[in-house]
N, C-alpha and C positions, 0 to 999 in steps of 0.2 A: 431407483433412488432419486430423490429430488436433487437437481444440480445446484450446487451452492453458488450464490451470487458472488462474483469476484469483488474483492476490495477495490474501490475505484481510486487506486493510488496513482500518483504521477511517477513514472519511472524516468529513465535517463532523458526522455525527450524534453523535459523541462529545461535542461541546460542548453538546448539547441534553439530556444525560441528567440524571437526578435527582441530588441531593446524595448523597454517600456511595457513589456508584457509582464512576465514573472519578475522582471528585475525591479519592478516597483516604480512609482512616480514620486512626486513631491509630497512631503508630509502635509496633512491638513490639520485642522483644529482637532485636538484629541477629544474623545467623548467626555461629557461632563459626568462627574461621579455623583451628582445630586440624585436623591431618590426619584425625582421626576424625569430622570434621564430618558430620552426617547429610546424605544426598542430599536436595536440595530437591524436593518433590513436583511433578510436572507438573500444572498446573491442568487440571481437567476441562472438557469442553465447548468446546474450541477450534474455530475454523472448520474444517470438513472432518471433524470427528469423526463417527462413524457415526450418532450419535443426536441430531439437532437439535431434538428435542421441547422440550427446555428453553427454547430460544431463542424458540420460537413463542409462549410465554406473554407475552413482552414486548409492550407495546402499540404495535404498529407504526404505528398511525395518527399517533403523535406525531412520527415522523420520516419522513414521505413514503412510508409503506408498507414501508420497509426493515426487514428482520428482523436483529436482532443475531446475530452468529456465536457468541456465548457469553453466558451469563447474567451479570448484574451481581452482585457480591458486595462487601460493605463491605470496604474496605482493599485491594481489587485494582485495579490500574491498567492499562488497555489501553495497550500500548506498541508502538511501530512505529519502525523505522529506515529512513530514505529520503533521497534526494537531492531538495531542493526545486528546482523549475523556476520561475524568475521570468519573468513573462509580458510580452511586448512587444505593442504595439498591433496590429501586423501579424498576430501569432499569433491574437489575438481575432477579427480579420477572417476568417482561414482557418477558425477554429473555427465561426464563424457560418455560413459557406458549407457546411461539412460537416454541421452540425446541421440546417440547413434542408433539405438533400437527404435526410439520414437520416430525418428526421421524416415524409417522404412514405411511408416504410416502417413506422416505429414512432413514432406521434405522441407517445408519453409520454416520449421521451428528454429528459433534463435535462442541461445542461452541468455539469461539475465546478466547484466553487467555487475549489479550489486545485489546482495541478498538481505532480506529483512522480513520481519513479521509486522503487519500493520495493526495499529491500535486505533486508527481513525480512518475515515474516508479522506479523499483529497478534498479539502474545502478551500474557499476563497476568502482571504483576509485583506482588508484595506491596510495600506502601508502603516498608518499611524496606530493600528491596533496590534501590531506584531509584538511590541515590547510588553504592553499589559497582558497580552495573551500568554506570552512566554513566562512572565512573572507569576501569573495565575497557575500555570502548569507546574512551575517549580515548587510552589507552595503545596499543591495537592499531591505531588509525587514524592515529596521529601521523605516521607515515613517508610517508603517501600524498601523491602530487603531483596537481595539477589535471590533468584530461584532457578530451578531446573525445568526444562521442558523436554519432551521427547517428540520429535517431528519425523515420523517414519511411515506415514500412510500416503501412498501416491494418490493424487486426486486431480481431476480435470475441472477447471473453472472457466467461466466466460465472464467478461465485464457486463454491465447491466444492459447496454444496448447491443450486445452480441457482436461488437466490431473486433474483438480480440479474444483469443483462447489462451489459457495458461495451463502448464503442468506444475503442480505444487506438491510439497510435502506437508500433509496436515498433521496437526498436533494430536497425539493420542494420550499424552499425560502432561499436566500443567495447565489444563483448561481453566480450572477454578481461579488460579492466580491471575491468568490473563483477563478473565472476566472482571476481577477486582480492579485491575489497572484500567480497563476500558471504562468502568463505571466512573472512575475519577476523571479520566480524559473527557468523557461525555458531559460531566458537570461543568467543566470549563467551556466546552463547545456551546452548551446551553446558555451560559452567561453571555456569550457573544452572538447568540441567536444563529448558531451554525448547526448544520445537520449532524446528528449523533451517529454512532456506529450502527451496523446492522443488528437486528434483534437477536437472532441466534447465529452468531458469527462462526464461520469455519476458519479457525486460526491456521495459517499456513505460511510456508516460505515458498515463494514462487521460484521455479528453476528455469523455465523456458516459456516463450510466448510465440504466437504467430497471429497474423491478420485474419479476421473472419471467424465464423463459428465453426470450428473443426472438432467440436466435442464428440460428434457422432463417430468420427474415425478413430478418436483416441480412447474412447471408453470401451469397455468390454475386453476383447482379446489383448489389445495393446496395453491397457492399464494393468491387466493381470501379469503380462510379461515384465512390465516395469516394476511392479511390486515384487516379483520373484527376484529381480536384479538387486533391489534394495535389501530384501531379506537375506539374500545369499552373499552380500558384500562383506568381506572379511571384517572391516572395522566399523560396520554400520552402527552397532549398538553404542559404541563410544562416540562415534561421529555425530549421530543424530540425537544425542543427549546434550542439549545446549544449556549452558549456564548464561543467563542474561545478566549483564553487568551495568548496562546503561540504557536509558530511553533517549531517543533523539527526536527532534522536531526540525523539519526542513521547511523553510518558508522562502519561496523564490530561490535565490542563490545563497541564502544564509542557513547555517546549521547551528542548532542549540542542543547541548547535551545535558542530561540529567542523570547523574550516577545513582545506582541503586546501592543501598547500604550494605 
């Protein structure tokens, strides 16, 4: 089976970055709204760009060996649109079972600190575009109703330049509504000349990650054992049927929330 490309999201490392990186710089002149408005340039060095050399200069020892997908630049804010998953105690019990089994294959696996389902890649926004971007999103997402998803298929992901491996729960029901949401988010990204989401996305909630490409060790036998744990877990049917109630956008250290109707 083809390995799904991992969503290039920013996880908790964004909070650990130096001042002036994700925290944004001074506002510049807002883009003009005239029809002849210049096209906004696409930021260079996004996750999955062919030349990750830039990112390697980052001091990865400062965030658990993780390598940034793109270099920091003053006034640029790493931005990500996602559905937040609020965790119940039983979910953490399941996660603990999965992690202790998976660690017999890859001991360096660490649990994610927060859980979410991505609706965009991690993109770079100039500081003065954040408000118009959020306004645009709010308008596009206003009509959406709450919906359910089932995320119960264990899957292994790598990020695009294979510097990290993730174990996630892939969505087996609710895919159509997620695609509808993504198409609205994509339209906003296009307006700001930012990269849209992956063509055939594997929607998932990441559970754990490690440095390097460990997919070979985790796929096959390990994956089957993890799936058995999920299938046999007492509350899994209820637990992994998620009702999404809001969409969130994180830009640098700011969070914006869009309630679903």
